[in-house]
C-alpha positions as CSV (number, residue, x, y, z in Angstrom):
1,M,0.0,0.0,0.0
2,S,1.5,3.4,-1.0
3,T,2.1,6.3,1.5
4,K,-0.7,8.2,-0.2
5,T,-3.1,5.3,0.1
6,K,-2.0,4.7,3.8
7,K,-2.8,8.4,4.6
8,K,-6.2,8.1,2.9
9,Y,-7.0,4.9,4.7
10,L,-5.9,6.4,8.0
11,W,-8.1,9.5,7.8
12,S,-11.1,7.5,6.5
13,N,-10.8,5.2,9.5
14,K,-13.5,5.9,12.1
15,H,-11.1,5.1,14.9
16,T,-8.8,8.0,13.9
17,W,-11.7,10.4,14.4
18,Y,-12.6,8.8,17.7
19,I,-9.0,9.4,19.0
20,V,-8.9,13.0,17.8
21,A,-12.2,13.6,19.6
22,M,-10.9,12.0,22.8
23,M,-7.7,14.0,22.7
24,A,-9.7,17.2,22.2
25,V,-12.0,16.4,25.2
26,C,-9.1,15.4,27.4
27,S,-7.2,18.6,26.5
28,L,-10.3,20.7,27.2
29,F,-10.8,19.1,30.6
30,Y,-7.1,19.3,31.4
31,Y,-7.0,23.1,30.8
32,L,-10.4,23.7,32.4
33,P,-8.9,25.4,35.5
34,T,-7.0,27.8,33.3
35,I,-10.1,28.5,31.1
36,G,-12.1,29.1,34.3
37,G,-9.6,31.6,35.6
38,A,-9.6,33.4,32.2
39,L,-13.4,33.6,32.5
40,G,-13.3,34.9,36.1
41,L,-14.5,31.7,37.6
42,A,-12.1,31.7,40.5
43,S,-13.8,28.8,42.4
44,L,-13.5,26.6,39.4
45,E,-9.9,27.5,38.9
46,I,-9.0,26.8,42.5
47,S,-11.0,23.6,43.0
48,L,-9.7,21.9,39.8
49,G,-6.3,23.6,39.9
50,N,-5.4,21.7,43.0
51,F,-5.6,18.4,41.1
52,H,-2.7,19.6,38.9
53,D,-0.3,19.1,41.8
54,F,-2.0,16.8,44.4
55,A,0.7,15.1,46.5
56,G,3.1,15.8,43.7
57,I,1.0,14.1,41.0
58,D,-0.9,15.8,38.2
59,F,-4.1,13.8,38.5
60,L,-5.8,15.8,35.7
61,G,-3.1,14.4,33.3
62,L,-4.2,10.9,34.0
63,I,-7.2,11.3,31.7
64,F,-4.8,11.0,28.8
65,F,-4.5,7.3,29.6
66,A,-7.8,6.9,27.9
67,P,-6.7,7.9,24.3
68,V,-3.3,6.2,24.7
69,V,-4.8,2.9,25.8
70,Y,-7.5,3.1,23.0
71,V,-4.8,3.8,20.3
72,A,-2.7,0.9,21.7
73,Y,-5.7,-1.4,21.5
74,V,-6.7,-0.4,18.0
75,F,-3.4,0.5,16.2
76,G,-0.6,-1.0,18.3
77,V,2.6,0.0,20.1
78,I,4.1,2.7,17.8
79,P,0.9,4.7,17.4
80,S,0.3,4.5,21.2
81,I,3.8,6.0,21.8
82,L,3.2,8.7,19.3
83,T,-0.1,9.5,21.1
84,A,1.7,9.6,24.4
85,F,4.2,12.2,22.9
86,A,1.2,14.2,21.6
87,A,-0.1,14.2,25.2
88,M,3.3,15.4,26.5
89,F,3.2,18.4,24.2
90,I,-0.4,19.1,25.4
91,L,0.8,18.9,29.1
92,L,4.0,20.9,28.5
93,P,2.5,24.5,28.4
94,N,0.7,23.9,31.7
95,A,4.0,22.6,33.3
96,I,5.9,25.6,32.0
97,L,3.4,28.1,33.4
98,Y,3.0,26.6,36.9
99,D,6.1,24.5,37.6
100,A,9.6,25.7,38.2
101,Y,12.5,24.4,36.3
102,P,13.4,21.5,36.2
103,N,10.0,20.1,37.1
104,A,8.5,21.9,34.1
105,L,10.3,19.4,31.9
106,F,10.6,16.5,34.2
107,K,6.9,15.9,34.9
108,P,5.8,15.8,31.2
109,T,8.7,13.6,30.3
110,A,8.0,11.1,33.2
111,F,4.4,11.2,32.3
112,V,5.0,10.3,28.7
113,I,7.2,7.5,29.7
114,I,4.5,6.1,31.9
115,L,1.9,6.6,29.2
116,S,4.1,4.9,26.6
117,A,4.8,1.9,28.9
118,V,1.1,1.4,29.6
119,G,0.3,1.8,25.9
120,A,3.0,-0.8,25.0
121,V,1.7,-3.3,27.5
122,V,-1.9,-2.9,26.3
123,A,-0.8,-3.2,22.6
124,M,1.2,-6.4,23.3
125,L,-1.8,-7.8,25.2
126,Q,-4.1,-6.9,22.3
127,K,-1.6,-8.4,19.8
128,S,-1.5,-11.6,21.8
129,E,-5.3,-11.7,21.9
130,L,-5.5,-11.0,18.2
131,E,-3.1,-13.7,17.3
132,H,-5.1,-16.1,19.5
133,R,-8.3,-15.2,17.6
134,L,-6.5,-15.6,14.3
135,R,-5.4,-19.1,15.2
136,M,-8.9,-20.0,16.2
137,K,-10.2,-18.6,12.9
138,E,-7.6,-20.5,11.0
139,M,-8.5,-23.7,12.8
140,K,-12.2,-23.2,12.2
141,C,-11.5,-22.6,8.5
142,L,-9.5,-25.9,8.3
143,Y,-12.2,-27.7,10.2
144,D,-14.9,-26.4,7.9
145,I,-12.9,-27.5,4.8
146,G,-12.6,-31.0,6.3
147,N,-16.3,-31.1,7.2
148,A,-17.3,-30.0,3.7
149,T,-15.2,-32.9,2.4
150,R,-17.3,-35.4,4.4
151,E,-20.6,-33.9,3.3
152,N,-20.5,-36.0,0.1
153,V,-21.0,-33.0,-2.2
154,S,-19.7,-32.5,-5.7
155,I,-16.3,-31.0,-6.4
156,E,-17.9,-27.8,-7.7
157,E,-20.0,-27.4,-4.5
158,F,-17.0,-28.1,-2.3
159,I,-14.8,-25.4,-4.0
160,D,-17.7,-22.9,-3.9
161,K,-17.8,-23.4,-0.1
162,V,-14.1,-23.2,0.3
163,V,-13.8,-19.7,-1.4
164,N,-16.3,-18.5,1.2
165,F,-14.4,-20.2,4.1
166,V,-10.9,-18.8,3.3
167,P,-11.6,-15.0,3.8
168,Q,-13.1,-15.8,7.2
169,A,-9.7,-17.1,8.3
170,M,-7.9,-13.8,7.5
171,Q,-7.5,-10.9,10.0
172,Y,-9.3,-8.5,7.7
173,S,-11.9,-10.8,6.1
174,D,-14.0,-8.0,4.6
175,E,-10.9,-6.7,2.7
176,T,-10.0,-10.2,1.4
177,S,-11.0,-11.9,-1.9
178,V,-10.2,-15.5,-2.9
179,R,-10.0,-17.1,-6.3
180,I,-9.4,-20.8,-7.0
181,I,-8.7,-22.2,-10.5
182,F,-9.2,-25.9,-10.7
183,R,-9.1,-27.9,-13.9
184,N,-9.7,-24.7,-16.0
185,Q,-12.8,-23.8,-13.9
186,E,-12.8,-20.5,-11.9
187,Y,-14.4,-20.2,-8.5
188,T,-14.4,-16.8,-6.6
189,S,-15.6,-15.5,-3.3
190,P,-18.5,-13.1,-3.1
191,D,-17.7,-9.5,-4.3
192,F,-14.4,-10.8,-5.7
193,Q,-11.9,-8.1,-6.9
194,K,-8.3,-8.2,-8.0
195,T,-5.8,-6.0,-6.3
196,S,-2.0,-5.5,-6.6
197,S,-1.5,-7.3,-3.3
198,K,-1.9,-11.0,-3.6
199,I,-0.3,-14.4,-2.8
200,T,-0.6,-17.6,-4.8
201,E,-0.1,-21.2,-4.0
202,N,-0.4,-24.2,-6.3
203,L,-2.9,-27.0,-5.5
204,V,-1.2,-30.4,-5.5
205,V,-3.6,-33.2,-6.2
206,G,-1.8,-36.6,-6.3
207,D,1.1,-36.2,-8.7
208,E,-0.2,-33.2,-10.6
209,E,-0.9,-29.5,-10.1
210,P,-4.3,-28.9,-11.7
211,G,-4.9,-25.4,-10.3
212,F,-4.0,-22.8,-7.7
213,I,-5.4,-20.6,-5.0
214,E,-5.0,-16.8,-5.0
215,I,-5.7,-14.5,-2.0
216,Y,-6.1,-10.8,-2.7
217,S,-6.2,-7.9,-0.1
218,I,-6.5,-4.2,-0.4
219,R,-3.8,-4.0,2.3
220,D,-0.1,-3.9,1.4
221,N,1.8,-7.1,0.5
222,P,3.7,-7.5,3.8
223,Y,0.4,-8.1,5.5
224,L,-0.3,-11.0,3.1
225,K,3.2,-12.4,3.4
226,K,2.7,-12.8,7.1
227,R,-0.3,-15.1,6.2
228,N,1.8,-17.1,3.7
229,H,2.1,-20.0,6.1
230,L,-1.7,-20.2,6.2
231,T,-2.0,-20.0,2.4
232,K,0.4,-23.0,2.1
233,T,-1.6,-25.0,4.7
234,L,-4.9,-24.2,3.0
235,A,-3.5,-25.2,-0.4
236,E,-2.3,-28.5,1.0
237,R,-5.6,-29.2,2.8
238,I,-7.7,-28.3,-0.3
239,G,-5.5,-30.3,-2.6
240,G,-5.7,-33.3,-0.2
241,A,-9.5,-32.9,0.0
242,L,-9.9,-32.7,-3.8
243,R,-7.7,-35.8,-4.2
244,Q,-9.9,-37.7,-1.8
245,M,-13.1,-36.5,-3.5
246,E,-11.8,-37.5,-7.0
247,L,-10.9,-40.9,-5.7
248,E,-14.3,-41.4,-4.1
249,I,-16.1,-40.2,-7.3
250,S,-13.9,-42.5,-9.4
251,L,-14.7,-45.4,-7.1
252,R,-18.4,-44.5,-7.1
253,N,-18.4,-44.4,-10.9
254,Y,-16.6,-47.8,-11.0
255,Y,-19.2,-49.3,-8.7
256,Q,-22.0,-47.9,-10.9
257,Q,-20.4,-49.2,-14.0
258,L,-19.9,-52.5,-12.3
259,E,-23.6,-52.6,-11.4
260,T,-24.5,-51.7,-14.9
261,D,-22.2,-54.4,-16.3
262,V,-23.7,-57.0,-13.9
263,E,-27.2,-56.0,-14.9
264,D,-26.3,-56.2,-18.6
265,R,-24.7,-59.6,-18.2
266,T,-27.7,-60.8,-16.2
267,K,-30.0,-59.6,-18.8
268,D,-27.9,-61.3,-21.5
269,L,-28.0,-64.5,-19.6
270,E,-31.8,-64.2,-19.1
271,D,-32.1,-63.6,-22.9
272,V,-30.0,-66.6,-23.7
273,Q,-31.9,-68.7,-21.3
274,E,-35.2,-67.5,-22.8
275,K,-34.0,-68.2,-26.3
276,L,-32.8,-71.7,-25.1
277,I,-36.2,-72.4,-23.6
278,R,-37.9,-71.2,-26.8
279,S,-35.6,-73.3,-28.9
280,E,-36.4,-76.3,-26.8
281,R,-40.1,-75.5,-27.1
282,L,-39.8,-75.1,-30.9
283,A,-38.0,-78.4,-31.1
284,A,-40.8,-80.0,-29.2
285,V,-43.4,-78.4,-31.5
286,G,-41.4,-79.6,-34.5
287,E,-41.2,-83.2,-33.3
288,L,-44.9,-83.0,-32.4
289,A,-45.8,-81.6,-35.8
290,S,-43.7,-84.1,-37.8
291,G,-44.9,-87.1,-35.7
292,V,-48.6,-86.2,-35.4
293,G,-49.4,-84.0,-38.4
294,H,-49.5,-86.5,-41.1
295,E,-51.0,-89.2,-38.8
296,L,-54.0,-86.9,-38.0
297,R,-54.6,-85.4,-41.4
298,N,-55.6,-88.7,-43.1
299,P,-58.2,-89.7,-40.4
300,L,-59.6,-86.2,-40.6
301,N,-60.0,-86.5,-44.4
302,V,-61.7,-89.8,-44.0
303,I,-64.1,-88.4,-41.3
304,R,-64.9,-85.4,-43.6
305,N,-65.7,-87.7,-46.5
306,C,-67.9,-89.9,-44.4
307,A,-69.7,-86.8,-43.1
308,Y,-70.2,-85.6,-46.6
309,L,-71.7,-88.9,-47.7
310,L,-74.0,-89.0,-44.6
311,N,-75.1,-85.4,-45.3
312,M,-76.1,-86.3,-48.9
313,S,-77.9,-89.4,-47.7
314,L,-79.8,-87.7,-44.9
315,S,-80.7,-84.6,-46.9
316,E,-82.9,-86.7,-49.1
317,K,-84.8,-87.9,-45.9
318,G,-85.1,-84.4,-44.5
319,D,-83.8,-85.3,-41.0
320,E,-83.0,-81.8,-39.7
321,E,-81.5,-82.9,-36.4
322,A,-79.1,-85.3,-38.1
323,L,-78.1,-82.6,-40.6
324,N,-77.4,-80.1,-37.8
325,T,-75.2,-82.7,-36.1
326,L,-73.3,-83.3,-39.3
327,E,-72.8,-79.5,-39.7
328,V,-71.3,-79.3,-36.1
329,L,-69.1,-82.3,-37.0
330,D,-67.9,-80.6,-40.1
331,K,-66.9,-77.4,-38.2
332,Q,-65.0,-79.4,-35.6
333,I,-63.2,-81.2,-38.4
334,D,-62.2,-77.7,-39.8
335,A,-61.0,-76.7,-36.3
336,A,-58.9,-79.9,-35.9
337,N,-57.6,-79.5,-39.4
338,K,-56.5,-75.9,-38.7
339,I,-54.6,-77.1,-35.6
340,V,-52.8,-79.6,-37.8
341,T,-52.1,-76.9,-40.4
342,D,-50.8,-74.5,-37.8
343,L,-48.4,-77.2,-36.4
344,M,-47.2,-78.0,-39.9
345,D,-46.9,-74.3,-40.9
346,F,-45.0,-73.4,-37.8
347,T,-42.2,-75.9,-38.5
348,R,-42.0,-75.3,-42.2
349,I,-42.5,-71.6,-42.9
350,K,-41.2,-70.9,-46.4
351,P,-38.9,-67.9,-47.1
352,P,-41.0,-65.0,-48.3
353,S,-41.4,-64.3,-52.0
354,L,-41.3,-60.5,-51.9
355,H,-43.4,-58.4,-54.3
356,R,-44.4,-54.8,-54.7
357,T,-47.9,-55.0,-53.1
358,D,-50.6,-52.4,-52.5
359,L,-51.2,-52.4,-48.7
360,N,-54.8,-51.2,-48.8
361,T,-55.8,-53.8,-51.3
362,L,-54.1,-56.5,-49.2
363,V,-56.1,-55.5,-46.1
364,K,-59.4,-55.6,-48.0
365,E,-58.6,-59.0,-49.5
366,S,-57.7,-60.4,-46.0
367,L,-61.0,-59.1,-44.6
368,S,-62.9,-61.1,-47.3
369,Y,-61.4,-64.3,-46.0
370,V,-62.9,-63.8,-42.5
371,T,-66.5,-64.6,-41.5
372,V,-67.4,-61.6,-39.3
373,P,-70.4,-61.9,-36.9
374,E,-73.3,-59.6,-37.7
375,K,-73.0,-57.5,-34.4
376,I,-69.3,-56.7,-35.0
377,N,-68.8,-53.5,-36.9
378,I,-65.6,-53.2,-38.9
379,K,-64.6,-49.6,-39.6
380,S,-61.8,-49.3,-42.1
381,K,-59.8,-46.0,-42.3
382,L,-57.5,-46.8,-45.2
383,N,-55.5,-43.8,-46.2
384,G,-56.5,-42.6,-49.7
385,N,-52.8,-42.8,-50.8
386,S,-51.7,-46.1,-52.2
387,Y,-48.9,-47.4,-50.0
388,K,-46.7,-49.9,-51.8
389,V,-44.9,-52.4,-49.5
390,N,-42.3,-54.9,-50.4
391,V,-43.7,-58.2,-48.8
392,D,-44.9,-61.6,-49.6
393,P,-48.7,-60.9,-50.0
394,E,-49.7,-64.5,-49.1
395,Q,-47.8,-64.5,-45.8
396,I,-48.8,-61.0,-44.7
397,G,-52.4,-61.7,-45.7
398,R,-52.4,-64.7,-43.4
399,V,-51.2,-62.4,-40.6
400,F,-54.0,-59.9,-41.2
401,T,-56.6,-62.7,-41.3
402,N,-55.3,-64.2,-38.1
403,I,-55.4,-60.9,-36.2
404,V,-58.9,-60.0,-37.4
405,T,-60.1,-63.5,-36.4
406,N,-58.6,-63.1,-32.9
407,A,-60.2,-59.7,-32.6
408,C,-63.7,-61.1,-33.4
409,Q,-63.2,-63.9,-30.9
410,S,-62.1,-61.5,-28.2
411,M,-65.3,-59.4,-28.7
412,N,-67.6,-62.5,-28.2
413,G,-69.6,-61.6,-31.3
414,K,-70.3,-58.0,-30.4
415,G,-68.1,-54.8,-30.7
416,Q,-66.1,-52.7,-33.2
417,L,-62.9,-53.2,-35.0
418,D,-61.0,-50.2,-36.3
419,I,-58.5,-50.8,-39.1
420,E,-56.2,-47.9,-40.1
421,T,-53.2,-47.5,-42.5
422,V,-50.7,-44.7,-42.2
423,A,-47.1,-44.1,-43.4
424,E,-44.2,-43.3,-40.9
425,D,-40.7,-42.7,-42.1
426,S,-39.7,-45.7,-44.3
427,F,-42.6,-48.0,-43.0
428,A,-46.3,-48.3,-43.6
429,R,-48.3,-49.1,-40.5
430,V,-51.5,-51.1,-40.2
431,S,-53.3,-51.0,-36.9
432,F,-56.1,-53.3,-35.7
433,K,-58.0,-51.8,-32.7
434,D,-60.8,-53.9,-31.1
435,T,-63.1,-53.4,-28.2
436,G,-62.7,-56.9,-26.8
437,C,-61.8,-58.2,-23.4
438,G,-58.1,-57.1,-23.6
439,I,-54.9,-58.9,-22.5
440,A,-53.7,-59.0,-18.9
441,E,-50.5,-57.1,-18.4
442,E,-48.6,-60.1,-17.2
443,N,-49.4,-61.9,-20.5
444,I,-48.4,-59.2,-22.9
445,D,-44.8,-60.4,-23.2
446,K,-46.0,-64.1,-23.6
447,I,-48.6,-63.9,-26.4
448,F,-46.0,-64.3,-29.2
449,E,-44.5,-67.4,-27.6
450,P,-45.5,-70.7,-29.1
451,L,-47.9,-72.9,-27.2
452,F,-49.1,-70.0,-25.0
453,T,-52.8,-69.4,-25.1
454,T,-55.6,-68.1,-22.9
455,K,-58.4,-69.5,-25.1
456,P,-60.3,-72.7,-24.2
457,K,-59.6,-73.9,-27.7
458,G,-56.4,-73.7,-29.8
459,I,-52.8,-74.4,-29.0
460,G,-51.3,-70.9,-29.1
461,L,-49.5,-70.9,-32.5
462,G,-51.4,-68.2,-34.4
463,L,-49.6,-65.1,-33.0
464,A,-46.2,-67.0,-32.9
465,I,-46.6,-67.8,-36.6
466,S,-47.8,-64.2,-37.3
467,K,-44.7,-62.7,-35.6
468,R,-42.3,-64.9,-37.6
469,L,-44.0,-64.1,-40.9
470,V,-43.9,-60.3,-40.2
471,E,-40.3,-60.3,-39.1
472,Q,-39.1,-62.4,-42.1
473,N,-40.8,-59.9,-44.3
474,G,-38.7,-57.1,-42.8
475,G,-41.5,-55.8,-40.5
476,K,-42.3,-55.4,-36.8
477,I,-45.4,-56.3,-34.8
478,A,-46.4,-54.6,-31.5
479,V,-49.4,-54.8,-29.2
480,V,-51.0,-52.5,-26.7
481,S,-53.8,-53.7,-24.5
482,K,-55.9,-52.9,-21.5
483,V,-58.2,-55.4,-19.8
484,G,-61.8,-54.6,-20.4
485,K,-61.0,-51.9,-22.9
486,G,-59.6,-53.7,-25.9
487,T,-56.4,-54.4,-27.8
488,T,-54.5,-52.7,-30.6
489,F,-52.1,-54.7,-32.9
490,S,-49.7,-52.5,-35.0
491,I,-47.7,-54.0,-37.9
492,D,-45.0,-52.0,-39.6
493,L,-44.0,-53.1,-43.1
494,P,-41.2,-51.7,-45.3
495,L,-42.4,-49.1,-47.9
496,V,-41.3,-49.3,-51.5
497,I,-42.9,-46.0,-52.5
498,R,-44.3,-44.0,-49.6
499,R,-46.9,-42.2,-51.6
500,E,-48.3,-42.2,-55.2
501,T,-50.5,-39.6,-56.6
């Protein structure tokens, strides 16, 4: 701090004006007998004048202990001695007027020595107390830094706290600013300002120096240099805390990554296990189909032929009850034949023969193959644009037919089926939304598995076959359902030409 700045700081300090006021009051009181005599107040002059030399002691001069002690407490030893000398010059005129030589010089000199000694003692006591308070503030700052380390906060939050702690450890905290640079990030204390007076210490974290701490003060550099030991201690403590936090964060990230890897491996194992179970199930279906399919189809054909001959014979006799029985028999033969067909188809699905196919036309043709109950309303919202898809029309037609059939069965002969086609990105989507009984949430992921069914009739191959047909045609099938509300099947198929006009 320059001399000009020191003077400006001194006269702007409130304590300076307090001391000037105290010296003025003490001087006025000291010369009050003389002032009283000048004003003709003899009683005042006599009564107070006696205290100038009471038992050889100038008791009125003792009031100057007040400003000297105050200066010693606030500014230290040297200013208190200077104040004592100022008091001596104030006492000197009175001593010259009323005391004979050599007492005129001896009393003020002795008095200033006593005042200086008292001021020095007070200043040293104050300095000792100040140093003690500073040590306590430094210890509290180091404790707060350690406590912040244990609070499990982020590095950014930790450094933000530190730049608030450090100024509190300095003697003139309101005149101190702190800045920490760590890994190219800047953190500053509130109301931060740079000054010409600063000290800097590097932060050592492990084997590297990723930043530094700077402490600025509006006071001169010698003041900061006295606090250099504290700055080094703070830098070491902060560096150690940052090292500890980085290790904890690294360890925490490692644990999280390990947990993620374990979850991924567990999921992979579950997927492999699921595929293995499905493969075993498919193998069982294949063996069942190859061993039973041909054996059942021939007896079913014989039964159908016999039923046909009986029907022709009984129709001539007009036996209605027998004819109805034969009709039921024929339907059951169809159901049994479909089961055999599903078994055979599931194990010998042919590769698709891809063709450029009009999607709306394919939906309409598929609907024509399904017998829809009278109380089920089918509402088709087929986009007016002709979507061309690259699929095997026979295989995808089977998928549409199967889904419509399932929808009619889920509605128990009464409800509404909405069919809609739209184009999204490189796919054309067909959605079938029914108002049937819906699918339980726990069964959503199972409905495409072979041999899974909730129907009293059927063996659970229809949707499994449909999924395989859609996927081998380059598409995707998805389902959304809510029990009691209905089910929506969505099928995405690859577009050849998204839109024709």
